[in-house]
N, C-alpha and C positions, 0 to 999 in steps of 0.2 A: 118906238122899240115894242117887235111881236114879242109875244112872249107862246108858243106852238107844247101842246101835252101831246106825247104818242102813246099811246099802252101796249105790250106786247102779251100774248098768252104763247105757250103751245106746250105740249105731252111731249113726255119721253117716254119710249117704248122702254119699258124690260121686262116684255113677256117673254121668255120663251116660246119656239112655234111647238107644234107636235107633228106627227107623222098618222096618217090611216089608215091599217094596211096592215102594221106590221104591230108589234109587242115589243114596250120596254123590255120581258123578262126573255131569257133563252130559251125558257121551255114551254113555253107556250102558242108559240106559232107555227103549225108545218102547212105548207101547200104543195101539192104534187104537177099541177098544169102550170101557171102563170105566178106572176108576182107584179100587183097592183098596190101602185100609192099613191094619196095626197099627202100637202104638205097643208098645214092648215095653219091661218095666223091672222086673229083678229083684230089686228093695229096695222103695220106695215104692210103685210100682204108676205109670202112667199119668195121670193129670191131663187133661190136651187135646193135642189135635193142632191143629196153625196151617196155613193154606197162602194162600202167594200166588200169586192166576190169574194166565193171561196176561194181558198190558199194565193191570196196577198196580200199583202203589210200596206198597201196605197188605198186614198179614197178618192172616186175620179166624179167629176157633176156628171150626173144623167143626164139623155137631151130628152128625154122623157118618162113619165108614170110607170110605163109599165115595162116589164122584161118580160120577153115571150116565150124564150126557152132557155130559162137557165140550165147552168151546170149546178149537180145533188150538193148542196152545202150551206157552211152560215152564209147568211148576207147580212151588212150591218150596214144602215143607215144612220143618216144625219141630214136636219135639216137648217136650213138657215133663210132668216126672213130680211126685207129689204131695207133694215137699219144695222145690221149685221149680229143678228144675236142668233145662239146656233142653240139645236132643242138637242136633248138627251139621244143617247145612240138608242136606235130601235133595230128590232131581229127580224128573220127570220128565215126556219130553215127548212130548205129546199130538197124535197124526196122524190123520185119519183118512179122507183123500183117497186115493186108490190112485192110485197114480204111472200116465202113459200113457207109451205111447215107439212108433218104428216098428221096424217089421224088414223088411229089404231085404233081394232077394236078391243076387244076383253082376254082376246086370246093371241096380239102381238101384232093382227093381219092390220096391213093397213093402204093408205095412200096419197104422193105425194102430190097436194095442191096447191094452186094460186090462190091469196086471200085478196078481194080486190076494195 
């Protein structure tokens, strides 16, 4: 009779991934040229990033991490790592319209200007 002892060990990844290039607050991050994201997960690695575009109710899997010509509005993102853990929501508000205004002197005379 032979006796064989086998020991196993494994790690359980319960850590949520994160996203760099977006904010966990809806008030913090504004962009005007493009949106570039990076999923971060030090355990199993990032499987995918999902985006909900402005005026949409569905999340779609991003094919790459750069949105070159986004439409104006709020983008919501989350990432998923290779074991299925999902991040919190991350936000980017895209706005490529320069504000305009009128500067007036003390006499009420002014000119319309574009603010860059």
